VOROLO-196913 format. One record per residue (C-alpha): residue in one letter; z, y, x negated; residue number from 1. Coordinates in steps of 0.1 Angstrom, whole numbers, plus 2048, in hexadecimal, padded with zeros to 3 digits. Example, Ala and Ser with C-alpha at 12.3 -4.5 7.8 and 13.67 -1.06 7.14 Angstrom:
// residues 2
code_pz_py_px_pos
a_84E_7D3_785_1
s_847_7F5_777_2
// end
This chain:
// residues 385
code_pz_py_px_pos
m_27C_B99_20F_1
g_29C_BA5_220_2
q_29B_BAE_244_3
l_2A8_BD0_250_4
p_2C6_BCD_268_5
s_2BF_BD3_28D_6
w_2D0_BEE_2A2_7
s_2E9_BD5_2AF_8
d_2F2_BC9_28B_9
i_2F8_BED_281_10
t_30D_BF4_2A0_11
l_322_BD4_29A_12
n_328_BDD_275_13
h_337_BFF_281_14
v_34D_BED_29A_15
q_359_BD3_280_16
t_365_BEF_26A_17
g_377_C00_287_18
n_35E_C1D_286_19
y_359_C1F_2AC_20
p_34E_C44_2AC_21
g_334_C3B_292_22
a_327_C1F_2A7_23
l_324_C36_2C6_24
k_313_C52_2B2_25
f_2FA_C38_2A5_26
i_2F2_C2D_2C9_27
k_2EF_C52_2D3_28
s_2D5_C57_2B7_29
l_2C1_C3A_2C6_30
l_2BE_C4C_2E7_31
q_2A8_C68_2D9_32
e_286_C66_2E8_33
y_276_C6A_2C6_34
m_283_C4C_2B3_35
p_26A_C43_297_36
l_280_C27_28A_37
w_27F_C13_2AA_38
p_26A_BF6_29D_39
l_280_BF2_27D_40
l_2A0_BF2_293_41
r_290_BD9_2AB_42
l_291_BF1_2C8_43
t_277_BF5_2E3_44
q_260_C13_2E1_45
d_261_C1A_307_46
f_27E_C33_30C_47
s_287_C27_32F_48
k_289_C03_323_49
r_29D_C0E_305_50
e_2B6_C20_31B_51
q_2BB_C00_32F_52
e_2C0_BEC_30F_53
l_2DA_C03_301_54
e_2ED_C0D_321_55
k_304_BEF_324_56
p_30D_BEC_2FF_57
f_314_C11_2FE_58
y_32D_C11_31B_59
n_33E_BF1_30F_60
l_341_C00_2EC_61
a_350_C20_2FB_62
l_36A_C0C_30D_63
a_372_BF8_2EE_64
a_375_C19_2DB_65
l_38E_C26_2F5_66
r_3A2_C06_2F4_67
f_3A4_C09_2CE_68
i_3B0_C2D_2CF_69
i_3CB_C24_2E9_70
t_3D8_C05_2D7_71
h_3D3_C0E_2B2_72
q_3D5_C34_2B2_73
n_3F1_C3A_2CB_74
a_3DA_C48_2E6_75
d_3D3_C67_2D1_76
l_3C8_C83_2EA_77
n_3B0_C93_2D1_78
k_39F_C72_2C8_79
i_39B_C69_2ED_80
y_38D_C8C_2F4_81
e_374_C88_2D7_82
l_36A_C65_2E4_83
f_364_C72_308_84
s_350_C90_2FB_85
l_33A_C78_2E7_86
v_336_C61_306_87
l_32C_C7E_31C_88
s_314_C8D_303_89
t_303_C6B_2FF_90
v_302_C65_325_91
d_2EF_C86_328_92
l_2D3_C76_314_93
f_2CD_C5B_32E_94
q_2AF_C67_343_95
d_2B4_C4C_35E_96
r_2CE_C58_376_97
q_2D7_C34_37F_98
l_2E4_C30_35B_99
k_2F8_C50_35D_100
i_30D_C54_37D_101
e_318_C31_388_102
p_31E_C23_364_103
m_330_C43_35A_104
n_347_C41_379_105
a_34D_C1C_371_106
f_356_C25_34D_107
l_36F_C40_358_108
e_37F_C28_371_109
k_382_C0C_358_110
s_38F_C26_33E_111
m_3AC_C30_355_112
e_3B7_C0B_357_113
f_3BE_C0B_332_114
f_3D9_C26_336_115
s_3FC_C1F_342_116
e_412_C36_358_117
d_421_C42_338_118
n_401_C4F_328_119
v_3E8_C54_345_120
d_3F0_C7A_342_121
i_3DC_C79_322_122
f_3BE_C6B_335_123
f_3C0_C85_350_124
e_3C5_CA1_336_125
v_3A5_C97_324_126
l_391_C96_344_127
l_39F_CB8_34F_128
n_395_CC8_32E_129
m_371_CBB_333_130
v_371_CC9_357_131
l_37D_CEB_34B_132
e_364_CED_32F_133
g_348_CE4_348_134
s_33D_CC3_338_135
m_348_CAF_356_136
n_342_CBA_37B_137
a_349_C9A_38E_138
l_363_C7F_38E_139
p_364_C5E_3A1_140
a_37C_C5E_3BF_141
a_392_C44_3AF_142
i_39A_C5D_393_143
f_397_C7E_3A6_144
k_3B3_C75_3BE_145
p_3CE_C69_3A5_146
m_3C6_C87_38F_147
l_3CD_C9F_3AB_148
i_3EE_C8D_3B3_149
n_3F8_C8D_38E_150
f_3F3_CB3_38A_151
a_402_CBA_3AC_152
d_421_CA6_3A4_153
a_424_CBA_383_154
e_41F_CDA_398_155
k_402_CE4_382_156
l_3F3_CF7_39F_157
s_3D9_D0B_38C_158
i_3CA_CEA_37F_159
l_3CA_CDD_3A2_160
e_3B6_CFB_3AD_161
d_39E_CF9_390_162
m_397_CD4_397_163
i_38F_CD8_3BB_164
v_379_CF7_3B6_165
m_366_CEB_397_166
l_360_CC6_3A0_167
d_346_CB7_3B7_168
l_358_CB5_3D9_169
r_346_C96_3E5_170
t_361_C7F_3D5_171
l_37E_C95_3DF_172
d_399_C86_3F6_173
i_397_CA2_40F_174
d_3B7_C99_422_175
l_3CB_C98_402_176
a_3BC_CB8_3F5_177
v_3C4_CCB_415_178
k_3E8_CBE_416_179
l_3EE_CC7_3F2_180
c_3DF_CEA_3F7_181
q_3F4_CF0_416_182
k_413_CE3_405_183
y_410_CF9_3E6_184
g_400_D17_3F7_185
l_3DE_D15_3E6_186
f_3CD_D2C_3FE_187
c_3AE_D34_3E8_188
v_3A7_D0E_3E6_189
l_3AB_D09_40B_190
m_392_D25_411_191
y_37A_D15_3F9_192
i_37E_CF3_40B_193
c_376_D04_42C_194
n_356_D12_41D_195
a_34A_CF7_406_196
i_353_CD8_41B_197
f_354_CE4_43F_198
g_33A_CFF_43B_199
d_351_D18_44D_200
y_353_D3B_43F_201
v_363_D4B_45E_202
l_383_D36_461_203
p_395_D47_443_204
l_391_D69_454_205
v_39C_D5B_476_206
d_3BA_D4A_465_207
a_3C4_D6A_454_208
i_3C3_D7D_475_209
s_3D9_D62_485_210
r_3F2_D62_469_211
i_3F6_D88_469_212
n_3FC_D84_48E_213
g_419_D6D_487_214
k_408_D4D_492_215
p_408_D37_473_216
e_408_D17_488_217
e_3E5_D20_494_218
t_3D7_D22_471_219
f_3C8_D09_459_220
i_3CA_D1D_439_221
f_3E9_D34_43C_222
r_400_D1B_44D_223
t_419_D1D_431_224
g_426_D39_41B_225
q_42F_D5D_423_226
v_419_D75_436_227
k_410_D88_416_228
s_3FC_D69_40C_229
v_3E2_D76_424_230
n_3D8_D90_40A_231
t_3C2_D75_3FC_232
i_3AA_D7C_419_233
f_3A0_D9D_409_234
d_394_D8B_3E9_235
y_382_D72_3FF_236
l_370_D8E_412_237
s_367_DA0_3F2_238
f_356_D81_3E5_239
v_345_D73_403_240
l_338_D95_411_241
t_328_D9C_3F0_242
g_317_D7A_3F1_243
r_32E_D67_3D9_244
q_340_D46_3DF_245
f_366_D4A_3DE_246
p_376_D45_3C6_247
k_35A_D39_3AF_248
s_343_D58_3AF_249
d_324_D42_3B2_250
l_30A_D51_3C9_251
i_30A_D43_3ED_252
m_2E7_D35_3F0_253
p_2CD_D34_3FE_254
m_2CB_D59_408_255
e_2C7_D50_42D_256
r_2E8_D3E_42C_257
q_2F9_D5B_41A_258
i_2ED_D74_435_259
d_2F8_D5D_451_260
v_31B_D5A_441_261
k_31E_D80_43D_262
v_312_D86_461_263
s_32C_D6D_46F_264
l_348_D7F_45C_265
y_33D_DA2_466_266
h_33B_D95_48A_267
i_361_D8F_488_268
l_36B_DAB_470_269
f_35A_DC8_482_270
s_35A_DBB_4A5_271
g_362_DD7_4BD_272
t_375_DC0_4D4_273
c_387_D9E_4D2_274
v_370_D81_4CC_275
e_371_D5E_4DC_276
w_382_D45_4C5_277
p_37C_D29_4C0_278
p_358_D2E_4CB_279
g_353_D20_4EE_280
s_378_D1E_4F6_281
r_378_D3D_50D_282
k_397_D48_4FA_283
k_399_D6A_4E9_284
l_3A7_D6F_4C5_285
h_3C0_D8A_4CD_286
t_3D3_DA1_4B5_287
e_3EC_DAE_4D0_288
k_403_D9B_4E7_289
d_3F7_DB1_503_290
s_3D2_DAF_504_291
d_3D0_DD0_516_292
h_3DD_DE1_4F6_293
e_3C2_DD3_4DF_294
p_3B3_DEF_4CA_295
a_38F_DF4_4C3_296
f_383_DDF_4A6_297
p_3A2_DCA_4A8_298
y_39D_DB4_489_299
f_393_DD0_471_300
n_3AF_DE4_47F_301
l_3C8_DC7_479_302
l_3BD_DC2_455_303
i_3BD_DE7_44C_304
n_3DF_DEB_45B_305
f_3EC_DCC_449_306
n_3E1_DD9_426_307
t_3CD_DFA_427_308
a_3C8_DFB_401_309
r_3BB_DD8_3FE_310
m_3A4_DDB_41C_311
l_394_DFB_40F_312
s_391_DEB_3EC_313
t_37F_DCE_3FC_314
l_367_DE5_40E_315
n_361_DF7_3EE_316
e_353_DD7_3E0_317
i_341_DCE_3FF_318
f_32F_DEF_3FF_319
e_31E_DE4_3DE_320
d_309_DCB_3F2_321
s_2E5_DD8_3F1_322
l_2DD_DC6_412_323
l_2F4_DDF_423_324
n_2D8_DF9_41C_325
e_2C6_DEA_43A_326
g_2E5_DDB_44A_327
y_2ED_DBA_45B_328
a_2E5_DB4_47F_329
e_306_DAB_490_330
n_2F8_D97_4AC_331
g_316_D83_4B8_332
p_31E_D7C_4DD_333
g_31E_D9C_4F2_334
t_30C_DB1_4D8_335
d_2ED_DBD_4EA_336
p_2DC_DCE_4D9_337
p_2E8_DC1_4B8_338
v_2FF_DD8_4A4_339
q_2F2_DE0_481_340
i_30E_DDC_468_341
t_308_DF7_44D_342
r_31E_E0D_437_343
q_31A_E29_450_344
y_327_E12_46C_345
m_346_E08_458_346
i_34D_E2D_44E_347
d_34A_E37_473_348
v_364_E1C_47C_349
i_37C_E28_461_350
l_378_E4D_46C_351
d_380_E43_48F_352
m_3A0_E31_483_353
m_3AB_E4E_46E_354
k_3AE_E64_48D_355
k_3C9_E4C_49A_356
k_3DC_E46_47A_357
e_3FF_E53_477_358
s_405_E49_453_359
a_3FB_E66_43C_360
r_3F7_E4D_41E_361
e_3DF_E38_431_362
k_3CB_E56_43D_363
v_3C8_E62_419_364
l_3BC_E3F_40D_365
m_3A2_E3F_428_366
g_397_E62_421_367
v_394_E5B_3FB_368
f_380_E3C_403_369
i_368_E4F_41A_370
a_363_E6C_402_371
c_35C_E55_3E4_372
n_342_E40_3F8_373
v_331_E5E_408_374
a_32B_E6B_3E4_375
k_320_E48_3D8_376
y_308_E40_3F4_377
p_2FC_E63_401_378
q_2DB_E54_40D_379
f_2ED_E3A_423_380
i_30C_E4C_42F_381
r_30D_E6D_443_382
l_32B_E7F_451_383
s_328_E95_46F_384
s_336_EB9_46C_385
// end
């Protein structure tokens, strides 16, 4: 009687005929938990042991397939993309994390070695496509860094932004990322780095205040570019003060963290007087050269004077926050008792500013904003006669 070929015999037969995709798909089929043919193919029934048995042959075969495409098929981008898609979908079937992360990183690093300076762009393009479609959310540092440099040198800045925002930041070269963002004026990404890596949600607002005051040298984010770049702060406030991570739109979680972030921003934005900055320095964050001329609510006053329409548009979004129904206790230094930040509180601040405004246009914008929101939130906003 003849003997049925083993799984390794079938795999080798695919390889000998140049059918690398067929060989990889066959191994992928063996990684299904329900595999009734396991005894005929001479595989172990225990799934964890089967994973370990197939892991090394799979990655070696994937590398051999890549080398074949590069040397015999002119490094065809579509074929490389199909190969990497197949590898990723197969890796997802491994249940043991030890067989996923480190071997996959090693596979990617060895894969890059197969490419020359002339065609490494193809490798980076394939990985980028996988990042953008969401099938890859982390890269080893040895690949993340040269990819950033590659796209920066080509001045593909939107790609640079997407990579930093979409990928796991634990393998990011922070110094390189900051330098590139400052060089090319990627202010949104710098804000994201402040939040996601340094855990600082207040610095973007403080930097915007300093930049409007003509002190770019004192900023981390707005050190380069024209002062109009500060308009990004309005998008930032719209996101974060409605509980969303800027610029991703993911919710800031847990809820306790989200509330702390909002309170810390409201403490600056609606502070009635200048605050100490940096905390513990005994220095005040001034908006006027002569501290005696500081207006009430200096930072809100600065931002609304800088761009009235954008500031009011931002407040319009912030007002949607249902937690403003109860309000946020602004309990920063010197606030005793704590100020309750509510829609009513913000409307009162704007009404007070309207009385001192000289610009008819700005008065009209404020008036329209107040009228619209009084009608929208009649149970939360009251106007005195």
